[in-house]
Steps between C-alpha positions, in 0.01 A plus 500: 500500500631846409579734788245770564629843401455768761446866436805703598465733798631777273192478284129439538486306177445794269846657515400740779705513816331380817431775757774367730758488221391836360562658840858378486552676167376845598740793494469534877589135561803521271615822665464350848702193400773720348528731801496210743802345330698823556549383859607145410843522341541123487203480262656743253695379198790748499700290256227527239461875569874544436458308175228745396719798585779362284276433202333841522833626363590221262166358380189660656274296271593189699376667820158560349482146367511397865196723563318295234594184687369645827167581335468140380593343833370748761232685303653844549741718305643690796775364724388310807852505647629834643867392472559729201358799690717423804819476292408818312454680832845385613652620172325834544627545854860408417514719190346796682758471778761497223349817358520664843866400526587632154321829570679529836181498707497449874335206676165666567493658154554157345217352711265780391598441137445125542151547643409743222630274223331187639159640593462777240711413196451124510175421684303820442593553136475124441143485631406800288652362178360150558150638561520724194620216275241263648224749417629579149556135404158388621324803352663522158716193426278201580365333185128539446449127462674430829313723742495217753873556551663788678847607609561427866617800702764278658633414155519870408702557817727204415563646154601828663738320738652304209558822305617694805776253592728561195440874535601480865821308427605739221422829674557405865792261467695514172475878487654534847843409365494796258326778691785675681769445239313536172128579502468806724803670350421806291596340173339360190612147582339534845144565392542273198585199720238587761218567255586188300461291813161664556404421140594134543326469839170660398513322164534170687201596715284568196609181322448268799160661564404437137607135528289460812176612339569345160537164680129506586315327213174689558651848446524681168703791360766466771754647256375845601690449826819543295399845374666681795832390347465780243450763771785353704749520211385854416548611861842332505615691189365828636682443830830448318445809289412714803757352736248371754650256748221278635722331757626829635139616532413175682789540744397858575143384556612222736703748703203739513275218625708423806555854620 
């Protein structure tokens, strides 16, 4: 006799999630699970997060292929492991302390700069950008025939973190080795090197953001996310012609913040 097939608890027989399973897939449930794991370091996969950080520089497409895999296995696009966020926070703290050292800031000035960079530049601006991109993608980029799909806010925030990491490394780490000796000098080579690093960093941010949204199969016209490249290159050429030094302006702004 053939075994009797049972209806999966995930479905009520018509492809609809059961109420119990649906509750586990709400945004609130996913957010609670994510935040709860922030306090359990042993449950975080730091090795995999480091792998993602490496490939965000060498092959960011591979990182987003993993997001596809997560959707297939865990039914969500956004990360469920905060290890990447924790490592990014450590990178941010270390690089900001390095900035304070290079700019010859005192201990308390460096702490004030660190708090500002973490809570305003990273968290505050990150929440704003993620919310804006979440709204724009759901409002204008979702295909008409796929209205049952939407971009998760958590995924929009993950895309921002992915794009922010290379920018952070370029502007808050690599640039440190050139600030005092090359970039802030009143010379053509100074603002050329500094502004070129800004061009690369922001260009990386735009490209990784584009890859993040183009990886979602239910979005259309994601190529428009590359349009800011034209404005970026134009601003870069204008800055070279006018002698603007973006890094010198940033250093002055950092010093003004901690007064």
